[in-house]
C-alpha positions as MATLAB code, in Angstrom:
seq = 'MQRIRQLLQSSLCGLALFGSSILHAQPLPHVSAGTVQRITDFPSKWVPKRHVDVWVPSGLPADQKYAVLYMHDGQMLFDSKVTWNQQEWQVDEVAQRLISEGKVQPFIVVGVFNGDTNRHAEYFPAKPFAALPKATQQQYYQLKRDPAHALFSQAIYSDNYLKFLVQELKPYIDQHFPVYTDRDHTFVMGSSMGGLISMYALSEYPQVFGGAACLSTHWPGIFNQENNPVPAQFFSYMRQHLPKANSRKLYFDYGDQTLDAWYPPLQQQADKVLTELGWQAPMWHSQFFKGAAHSEVDWAKRLDIPLTFLFGKPTGAP';
ca = [
       0.000    0.000    0.000;
       2.838    2.385    0.850;
       4.406    1.713   -2.566;
       1.125    2.553   -4.298;
       0.880    5.789   -2.334;
       4.398    6.739   -3.410;
       3.639    6.014   -7.071;
       0.412    7.974   -6.942;
       2.122   10.893   -5.240;
       4.639   10.970   -8.084;
       1.822   11.198  -10.614;
      -0.021   13.837   -8.596;
       3.066   16.035   -8.495;
       3.223   15.832  -12.258;
      -0.440   16.681  -12.655;
      -0.019   19.671  -10.376;
       2.845   20.963  -12.455;
       0.634   20.847  -15.546;
      -0.823   24.089  -14.199;
       2.451   25.868  -13.542;
       2.437   29.478  -14.702;
       5.823   28.898  -16.354;
       3.877   27.447  -19.274;
       2.794   30.953  -20.273;
       6.338   31.580  -21.525;
       6.868   28.205  -23.152;
       8.976   28.545  -26.323;
       7.706   27.364  -29.675;
       8.352   23.625  -29.873;
      10.895   22.235  -32.298;
       9.476   19.403  -34.385;
      11.362   16.733  -36.303;
       8.523   16.212  -38.793;
       6.069   18.672  -40.300;
       5.752   22.263  -39.118;
       4.211   24.037  -36.122;
       2.494   27.414  -36.178;
       1.633   29.128  -32.900;
      -1.491   31.193  -32.408;
      -0.341   33.337  -29.496;
      -2.792   34.242  -26.718;
      -5.877   33.170  -28.629;
      -8.652   35.435  -27.266;
     -11.957   34.112  -26.002;
     -15.095   35.421  -24.349;
     -15.598   32.040  -22.707;
     -12.217   31.134  -21.192;
      -8.872   32.775  -20.381;
      -6.692   33.355  -23.431;
      -4.067   30.723  -24.212;
      -1.593   29.605  -26.873;
      -2.627   27.167  -29.577;
       0.032   25.235  -31.540;
      -1.071   23.887  -34.921;
       0.963   21.050  -36.445;
       0.784   20.432  -40.204;
       2.424   17.373  -41.835;
       4.959   17.692  -44.621;
       5.423   15.989  -47.978;
       1.871   16.407  -49.238;
       0.496   18.304  -52.282;
      -0.024   22.039  -51.944;
      -3.765   21.617  -52.481;
      -4.119   18.890  -49.852;
      -7.086   19.176  -47.481;
      -6.810   17.801  -43.973;
      -8.895   16.288  -41.239;
      -8.432   17.896  -37.800;
      -7.505   16.534  -34.374;
      -8.034   18.839  -31.388;
      -5.743   17.813  -28.510;
      -5.838   19.064  -24.930;
      -2.714   19.910  -22.890;
      -1.250   21.220  -26.131;
       2.059   22.282  -24.558;
       2.982   18.625  -23.973;
       2.689   17.270  -27.515;
       5.753   17.976  -29.623;
       9.014   18.810  -27.879;
      10.305   17.425  -24.572;
      12.883   20.212  -24.340;
      10.160   22.768  -23.606;
       7.872   20.746  -21.321;
       7.929   20.830  -17.520;
       8.864   17.132  -17.180;
      11.031   16.721  -20.306;
       8.459   14.362  -21.801;
       6.271   14.631  -24.899;
       3.613   12.732  -26.822;
       5.827   12.610  -29.968;
       2.789   13.664  -31.975;
       4.783   15.025  -34.904;
       6.886   11.874  -35.355;
       4.039    9.401  -34.967;
       1.478   11.313  -37.019;
       3.925   12.047  -39.853;
       4.949    8.377  -40.030;
       1.354    7.142  -40.197;
       0.452    9.721  -42.849;
       3.569    9.033  -44.945;
       2.915    5.287  -44.820;
      -0.672    5.808  -45.960;
      -2.127    4.207  -42.847;
      -4.300    7.231  -42.040;
      -5.854   10.106  -43.911;
      -3.824   13.338  -43.730;
      -4.694   15.437  -40.698;
      -3.466   18.413  -38.727;
      -3.212   18.605  -34.931;
      -4.518   21.609  -33.025;
      -2.723   21.580  -29.663;
      -4.772   23.640  -27.224;
      -2.804   24.761  -24.162;
      -4.508   23.959  -20.885;
      -5.839   26.597  -18.513;
      -2.802   26.628  -16.236;
      -3.935   26.478  -12.600;
      -7.496   26.332  -13.946;
      -6.863   22.970  -15.604;
      -9.025   20.907  -13.265;
     -11.889   23.399  -13.385;
     -11.578   23.465  -17.159;
     -11.507   19.727  -17.850;
     -13.887   18.303  -15.220;
     -17.227   17.598  -17.006;
     -19.737   20.068  -15.584;
     -23.000   18.142  -15.870;
     -21.838   15.075  -13.897;
     -20.410   17.394  -11.236;
     -23.699   19.293  -11.033;
     -25.484   15.976  -10.408;
     -23.531   15.470   -7.174;
     -25.168   16.591   -3.915;
     -24.496   20.263   -3.161;
     -22.654   19.376    0.024;
     -20.347   17.049   -1.924;
     -19.671   19.746   -4.495;
     -18.693   22.195   -1.771;
     -16.504   19.578   -0.125;
     -14.647   18.956   -3.384;
     -14.142   22.646   -4.012;
     -12.110   22.687   -0.784;
      -9.695   19.970   -1.933;
      -5.995   20.722   -2.444;
      -3.769   19.564   -5.287;
      -0.786   20.412   -3.079;
      -0.500   22.232    0.264;
      -0.378   25.635   -1.405;
      -2.948   25.267   -4.188;
      -6.605   24.305   -4.460;
      -7.488   21.431   -6.796;
     -10.200   23.632   -8.306;
      -8.965   27.185   -8.724;
     -12.546   28.283   -9.371;
     -15.951   26.888  -10.202;
     -15.926   24.265  -12.948;
     -16.296   25.838  -16.391;
     -15.832   22.932  -18.782;
     -19.036   23.877  -20.618;
     -17.435   27.224  -21.434;
     -14.225   25.484  -22.486;
     -16.198   23.444  -25.002;
     -17.922   26.597  -26.249;
     -14.458   28.058  -26.804;
     -13.412   24.999  -28.822;
     -16.580   24.813  -30.895;
     -17.668   28.429  -31.289;
     -14.323   30.246  -31.410;
     -11.329   28.027  -32.107;
     -12.855   25.664  -34.659;
     -14.204   28.497  -36.869;
     -10.726   30.074  -36.808;
      -9.041   26.810  -37.819;
     -11.660   26.200  -40.512;
     -11.004   29.654  -41.967;
      -7.207   29.765  -41.776;
      -6.172   26.192  -42.604;
      -7.050   23.936  -45.584;
      -9.236   21.542  -43.616;
     -12.456   19.634  -43.964;
     -14.980   21.245  -41.642;
     -17.537   18.463  -41.285;
     -18.062   16.163  -38.313;
     -16.575   13.093  -39.963;
     -13.186   14.830  -40.258;
     -13.121   16.449  -36.800;
     -11.870   14.588  -33.722;
     -10.760   15.258  -30.148;
      -8.156   13.557  -27.941;
      -6.683   13.851  -24.468;
      -5.317   11.938  -21.504;
      -6.231   11.789  -17.816;
      -8.523   14.789  -17.199;
      -8.091   15.394  -20.932;
      -9.686   11.994  -21.474;
     -12.722   13.065  -19.475;
     -13.153   16.327  -21.371;
     -12.761   14.477  -24.682;
     -15.592   12.088  -23.772;
     -17.620   15.101  -22.641;
     -16.944   17.014  -25.874;
     -18.168   14.113  -27.992;
     -21.299   13.785  -25.865;
     -22.146   17.492  -25.753;
     -21.289   18.222  -29.404;
     -21.893   15.047  -31.439;
     -22.787   17.249  -34.407;
     -19.247   18.711  -34.334;
     -16.971   15.791  -33.414;
     -16.880   12.508  -35.268;
     -14.958   10.733  -32.533;
     -12.908   10.965  -29.365;
      -9.811    9.215  -28.034;
      -9.527    9.087  -24.238;
      -6.199    7.792  -22.895;
      -5.734    6.944  -19.204;
      -9.083    8.550  -18.450;
      -9.164    9.881  -14.890;
     -12.495    8.369  -13.854;
     -12.048    9.292  -10.149;
     -12.269   12.992  -11.106;
     -10.553   13.884   -7.836;
      -7.625   12.160   -6.100;
      -9.453   10.006   -3.607;
     -10.896    6.562   -4.277;
     -12.627    5.864   -0.969;
     -16.367    6.589   -0.941;
     -15.976    8.529   -4.176;
     -19.331    9.042   -5.969;
     -17.796   10.743   -9.014;
     -17.229    7.705  -11.283;
     -20.855    6.633  -10.866;
     -21.966   10.084  -12.006;
     -19.715    9.864  -15.064;
     -21.161    6.468  -15.981;
     -24.719    7.734  -15.451;
     -23.959   10.702  -17.688;
     -22.592    8.374  -20.379;
     -25.759    6.287  -20.316;
     -27.854    9.370  -20.913;
     -25.706   11.560  -23.166;
     -23.292    9.563  -25.307;
     -24.121    9.643  -29.023;
     -26.113    6.741  -30.400;
     -24.042    3.572  -30.237;
     -21.583    3.187  -33.127;
     -22.586    6.505  -34.716;
     -19.190    7.997  -33.780;
     -15.707    6.652  -33.042;
     -14.869    6.185  -29.363;
     -11.505    4.986  -28.012;
     -10.372    4.287  -24.437;
      -7.159    2.839  -23.041;
      -5.442    2.487  -19.676;
      -2.405    1.090  -17.885;
      -1.817   -0.153  -14.363;
       1.175    1.779  -13.007;
       1.445    5.079  -11.065;
      -1.891    6.916  -11.309;
      -3.112    4.436  -13.922;
      -3.130    1.817  -11.120;
      -6.535    3.223  -10.164;
      -8.079    2.794  -13.593;
      -8.536   -0.921  -14.481;
     -11.688   -1.546  -12.391;
     -13.153    1.839  -13.335;
     -12.498    1.469  -17.062;
     -14.064   -1.980  -16.880;
     -17.204   -0.356  -15.455;
     -17.160    2.204  -18.270;
     -16.751   -0.594  -20.808;
     -19.756   -2.371  -19.287;
     -21.835    0.760  -19.802;
     -20.749    0.976  -23.436;
     -21.504   -2.700  -24.015;
     -24.976   -2.286  -22.522;
     -25.563    0.676  -24.823;
     -24.643   -1.454  -27.849;
     -21.203   -0.060  -28.677;
     -18.911   -2.461  -30.521;
     -15.975   -2.661  -32.930;
     -15.036   -1.127  -35.269;
     -16.506    2.102  -33.816;
     -15.543    1.455  -30.193;
     -12.204    0.233  -28.874;
     -10.969   -0.178  -25.296;
      -7.500   -1.536  -24.573;
      -5.435   -2.360  -21.493;
      -1.655   -1.867  -21.550;
      -0.076   -3.922  -18.803;
       2.862   -2.131  -17.185;
       1.964    1.273  -18.673;
       2.203    4.321  -16.411;
       0.557    7.727  -16.348;
       3.022    9.697  -18.480;
       3.632   11.214  -21.882;
       6.320    8.580  -22.489;
       3.740    5.831  -22.142;
       1.099    7.626  -24.203;
       3.646    8.214  -26.966;
       4.453    4.491  -27.112;
       0.868    3.656  -28.072;
      -0.160    6.865  -29.833;
      -0.252    5.145  -33.217;
      -3.202    3.024  -32.039;
      -5.722    5.805  -31.302;
      -4.529    7.831  -34.311;
      -5.079    4.866  -36.605;
      -8.426    4.214  -34.950;
      -9.607    7.783  -35.566;
      -8.077    8.488  -38.987;
      -7.776    5.053  -40.556;
     -10.537    3.291  -42.409;
     -13.028    1.625  -40.012;
     -12.139   -1.934  -40.955;
     -11.944   -3.253  -37.385;
     -10.313   -2.639  -34.068;
      -6.623   -1.727  -34.330;
];
């Protein structure tokens, strides 16, 4: 038990640092494949301004049109030299390889920086939280992510974050980049809390997103497993709000080390919900990675699987 606590504490420290204000000054990432353009301090009436890094693959015709992948925690995607933990998703390398090999349709990646210390308030799905008893909500708003900082810097505003993505950022991308604008070419992906907000985005805006990939989804919502009613609220929300079974693409995965040690029984409950709703391959895929931890290194190792699932032809589970 002590060893598990130590591993979880390591992951929690990392998650806390996701919100460090040093990310405001993060340099433009260097990529080894394709190109990155930064939209600096993208303004919004719904959320605080933030950087957006847009990756475009290379080696394709000048008139090429692209599908679009919106990724959360955008500062962690491309270059380990500019991230807080010297880790990255290796999005440019993996995506370029899959595109060059013809395994997926060409796509760009829109890396949306997180809300700094607001990250938890930004990514926690609002409707499941609102379904909790008021006393429980107030109790959770008092939680700490470390001795000096609240877990929730303010009231949850994930609904506004999705409005920012759909009403402000997507129209900008559609106007300024050569992309397909329809649902079947628009996808969303994230890990941990980013997995939760990706599931939520697909459920709240099924007319906008054709699929979601949710890696190491943080079903506990908070950082306490005992007597935690949050996962049950997420599963109840899924029963009521997910798109019609197999009408979109939906991917989940999880490991069993560090913070991912919490996820196997919870993801199995989520999978049961999806099975009961009628989800099945090739439109739904859930995969366990034994020995995988809660880190960008581990997500990078398996990134080709969700990318192929979303952007490859739906011929079966990857």
